Structures are given as structure tokens and as C-alpha cells.
C-alpha positions in Angstrom: 67.4 47.4 -132.2 67.8 48.8 -135.2 69.5 52.1 -136.1 67.8 55.1 -136.3 67.9 55.4 -140.0 67.6 51.9 -141.1 66.2 51.9 -144.1 64.6 48.6 -143.9 63.8 46.0 -141.4 63.9 42.6 -141.6 61.1 40.4 -139.9 61.3 36.6 -138.8 58.0 34.3 -137.5 58.4 33.0 -134.9 61.1 34.8 -133.3 62.7 32.6 -131.1 66.3 31.8 -130.1 69.1 31.0 -132.5 67.5 33.0 -135.3 69.9 35.5 -136.9 70.2 38.2 -139.5 73.3 38.8 -142.2 71.8 41.4 -144.7 68.9 39.9 -146.2 69.7 36.2 -145.2 67.8 35.1 -142.5 68.8 31.7 -140.4 65.9 30.3 -138.3 64.7 26.9 -137.9 61.8 24.5 -138.6 61.0 22.2 -135.6 61.6 18.0 -136.3 59.0 17.8 -133.3 55.8 19.9 -134.0 52.8 20.1 -131.3 49.5 20.9 -132.5 47.6 22.7 -129.8 43.6 22.0 -128.7 41.8 23.5 -131.7 44.2 24.1 -134.0 45.3 21.7 -137.3 48.7 23.2 -137.8 51.7 23.9 -135.1 51.8 27.9 -135.2 55.5 27.8 -134.4 56.2 25.8 -137.0 54.9 28.3 -140.0 58.5 30.0 -140.5 58.1 33.0 -142.5 60.8 35.9 -143.1 60.0 39.1 -144.5 61.1 42.7 -145.3 59.3 46.1 -143.4 59.4 48.5 -146.4 57.7 52.0 -145.6 55.8 50.7 -142.6 54.2 47.5 -145.1 55.4 43.9 -143.5 55.6 41.4 -146.5 56.3 37.7 -144.8 57.0 35.3 -146.8 56.4 31.2 -146.4 59.4 29.7 -145.9 58.1 26.1 -145.6 56.5 23.4 -147.6 53.0 21.8 -146.3 52.3 18.1 -146.1 48.0 17.7 -145.3 47.1 14.7 -143.4 43.8 13.4 -142.1 43.2 11.7 -139.4 40.0 9.0 -139.1 40.7 6.7 -136.3 40.9 7.7 -132.6 43.9 6.3 -131.1 46.6 8.1 -133.4 49.5 9.9 -131.1 52.1 10.9 -133.5 52.4 11.0 -137.8 56.5 10.7 -138.7 58.2 11.4 -141.3 61.7 10.8 -142.6 63.4 12.3 -145.4 66.7 14.3 -146.7 66.8 17.5 -144.6 63.0 17.6 -143.8 63.2 20.0 -140.7 66.7 22.1 -139.3 68.2 25.3 -139.4 68.8 27.0 -142.8 69.4 30.3 -144.1 66.4 32.0 -146.0 66.2 35.2 -148.5 64.5 37.9 -146.3 63.0 39.2 -150.1 61.4 36.0 -151.2 61.8 33.2 -148.9 63.4 30.8 -150.7 65.7 28.6 -148.9 69.8 29.7 -149.8 71.7 27.2 -147.4 71.2 23.7 -145.1 73.1 24.6 -141.8 72.1 21.7 -139.6 69.4 19.2 -141.6 67.3 16.8 -139.8 66.2 14.0 -141.3 63.5 12.7 -139.3 60.3 14.9 -137.5 57.1 14.2 -136.0 53.1 16.1 -135.8 52.2 15.4 -132.6 48.9 16.6 -130.6 48.9 18.4 -127.2 46.0 16.4 -125.9 47.6 13.3 -126.5 45.3 11.6 -129.2 44.6 13.4 -131.9 40.7 14.3 -132.4 39.5 13.3 -136.1 40.3 15.8 -138.6 42.6 17.6 -141.1 46.0 18.9 -140.1 49.3 20.1 -141.5 53.2 19.3 -141.3 55.4 21.8 -142.0 58.8 20.7 -143.8 62.2 22.5 -145.5 61.8 22.3 -149.1 64.5 20.4 -151.1 64.6 16.8 -152.6 64.3 13.4 -151.3 65.8 10.7 -153.2 63.8 7.4 -154.2 62.9 5.4 -151.1 64.2 7.8 -148.3 61.0 10.2 -147.9 59.2 7.4 -145.7 56.1 8.0 -143.3 54.3 6.1 -140.3 51.7 6.5 -137.7 52.1 6.1 -134.5 48.9 4.8 -132.5 48.1 4.5 -128.9 49.4 0.5 -129.2 50.4 -0.2 -132.3 53.2 1.5 -134.7 52.3 1.3 -138.4 54.7 0.0 -140.9 56.2 2.0 -143.3 55.5 3.9 -146.5 58.3 4.7 -148.8 58.5 7.2 -151.7 58.8 5.4 -154.8 60.0 8.1 -156.5 61.7 11.2 -155.9 59.8 13.6 -154.1 60.6 17.1 -153.9 59.1 19.5 -151.1 58.5 23.0 -153.0 58.1 26.0 -150.6 54.7 28.0 -150.3 53.3 24.6 -152.2 51.5 21.5 -150.5 51.2 17.8 -150.7 47.7 16.2 -150.4 48.3 12.9 -148.0 44.7 12.7 -147.1 44.6 9.0 -147.9 47.4 8.5 -145.8 45.7 6.1 -143.0 43.8 4.0 -146.2 47.6 3.6 -147.6 49.4 2.6 -144.3 49.1 -0.6 -143.5 49.7 -2.3 -140.0 50.7 -5.4 -138.2 49.2 -6.4 -135.1 50.9 -8.9 -133.5 48.6 -9.3 -130.2 49.3 -12.0 -127.3 47.5 -10.7 -124.2 44.1 -10.1 -123.1 44.7 -6.2 -123.0 46.0 -5.8 -126.8 43.1 -7.8 -128.1 41.0 -5.2 -126.7 42.4 -2.6 -127.0 42.6 -4.0 -131.0 39.0 -4.4 -131.3 38.4 -0.8 -130.1 40.1 0.4 -133.6 39.4 -2.5 -135.5 36.4 -0.7 -137.9 39.2 1.5 -139.0 41.8 -1.1 -140.4 42.1 -1.9 -144.5 42.4 -4.6 -146.7 46.4 -4.8 -146.5 46.3 -5.0 -142.3 47.2 -8.3 -140.7 46.3 -9.2 -137.2 48.4 -12.2 -135.4 48.0 -14.0 -132.4 51.1 -14.7 -130.5 49.5 -16.6 -127.8 46.3 -18.2 -126.0 44.2 -15.4 -125.2 41.7 -16.3 -122.0 39.1 -12.7 -122.0 38.4 -13.7 -118.6 34.5 -13.5 -118.8 34.7 -10.1 -120.0 32.0 -8.6 -122.5 33.2 -8.8 -126.3 31.6 -5.8 -128.5 31.7 -7.3 -132.2 34.0 -5.5 -134.7 33.8 -4.9 -138.3 37.0 -6.1 -139.8 38.6 -5.9 -143.2 42.1 -7.4 -143.1 43.6 -10.7 -142.4 43.0 -12.7 -138.4 45.7 -15.1 -138.5 45.2 -16.6 -135.2 48.1 -19.2 -135.7 46.4 -21.6 -134.6 46.0 -19.7 -131.2 42.7 -19.8 -129.1 40.3 -17.1 -127.7 38.3 -18.3 -125.1 36.2 -17.4 -122.3 34.5 -14.3 -123.6 30.5 -13.4 -124.0 28.6 -11.5 -126.7 26.7 -8.9 -125.7 24.8 -7.1 -128.1 21.2 -6.0 -129.3 22.9 -6.2 -132.9 21.6 -9.2 -135.0 25.2 -10.3 -136.1 26.4 -11.6 -132.7 29.5 -12.8 -133.1 33.4 -12.1 -132.2 33.2 -10.5 -136.0 30.0 -8.5 -136.9 31.4 -8.1 -140.2 34.3 -9.8 -141.5 35.3 -8.8 -145.5 38.7 -9.7 -145.4 40.5 -13.8 -144.2 39.8 -15.5 -141.2 42.6 -18.7 -140.1 43.9 -20.7 -137.8 41.7 -19.3 -135.0 40.3 -21.6 -131.9 37.1 -19.8 -130.0 35.7 -20.6 -127.3 37.9 -23.7 -126.3 40.6 -23.7 -124.3 42.4 -27.2 -125.2 41.2 -26.3 -128.6 38.4 -29.6 -129.1 35.6 -28.9 -126.9 33.8 -25.7 -126.0 34.2 -24.6 -122.9 30.9 -23.7 -122.4 30.7 -19.6 -121.9 
């Protein structure tokens, strides 16, 4: 509701509880958990914008900075970012969208997909503008069964309003350490092995009996260390000429026994 003789109006998108206005200063919230709906590549309620309506014309200004990521692997359920006041409630200028004061800052935020696991493609995360000290800006990926190592900034990072940082190479820059102790975990890893990079490591924490399950040979680029454990009681079923536990291996394989429950003799399966 506005006065009948108001000469200008202040606009805020999206409107929600907690939005307020004092003069040309707008208090709004950048969400710390952002959910991308199916078919979209950004959380619509995270594109926080403010502006003025003058003589019937609306001029909205974006208040947020944007980070672009690219998802290739099929098991990603969240991108998590840590930093200084990267989400939360703040005061913005309705004239130009600039941040004037952080009211309640959040140092951790996440991007998730409404369908659970992300479809392959480019996605965008919005963050509050500002600076984060060297090493304090951190990113990691939560997949369906594993969590990546944390990637930390090597220098001070400045998030600029209405501009974008391109983290398209995030998946290849972040490494995973897979510690596998059950047949289910090994099967789940096998499904995404081809998406691993050279810095990824796999370690076995126990002997694994695959109970005569069919194993599809996988591509792998990292380090597979069996820690002197055994993988046995499985069969390779493929029409490919590369018929083994690995289809192709361009990394390191060590300390692993295949096809033997006692580590000395072949089990015959």
C-alpha cells in the first residue's frame, strides 16, 4: 500500500516475509539454500533484485553476484560454498542495487536440484557481493554416495554485484577420496568411475565379496589402492574387447588381489 500522491515506488523481487523499505534502502534476503527447479538452471527466488518505478517505468537492478558451474557426472546432489557473508539478509540501494550493509550474514550456502540429482548442464548460484580472505572461500561437491575434497581459494576473492565467476571446470578441479568397504559402495563407485580425474583416489577398507554379481568394466584415471584387500566372486560380462575389472586404466593400480578370497589361489569364478 502506498500513498495516493507518491511520486515513486520501490520494487523488490522476489517479495517475501522480512522484506522492508526505508526511504530508498531495501532490506532483502539472499537464500543460503537454493533449489533449482526441473528444466531451469538457476533458483528463481535467488535472483534478488531491487529498483524504482518512476512515471510507470520499472528499472530493476540485480543485487547479487553469480557463480557458474558445469555438471557432468550423474550423481551430484549439491554444490556447497563457504565464504564470508555469501548469503543472508542485507540492505541494498533501490537506485543502483548496491549493497550498503550486511544485516545477518551466512558463511555457508548450497545449490540443490528439485529432482534430487542434477541433470548434466550449466547451473548458476547467486551470492552476496563482498570479499572473502585467502583460503576462506571453499567449494565442495556432495554426490549421491560420496563427498569431494574441499577446494580452497589461493587468494582473496571478490564477488562483484551483477557479474559472474566461471567455475565450469569445478568437477575436474575438485578431487574425491573414495574409501570403499562394502560391495554396494564398490558397485556405486563403478557407475561413476569414468567421471573421476587424475587426482582422485580409491582405497579399499575391507575385502569385498561381490557374490557372483556381474561387473561392468570401468574407465579410471586416478589411483586405486586396495590396501592389500581383495575383490572376488564376480564375473565380467561385456562384448567389449577390454574385458577386465577396468576397461581402461590411465592411473595407478596397486595392492589389490582379484579373484581370490584367501589371497593365494584363484577361486574359479
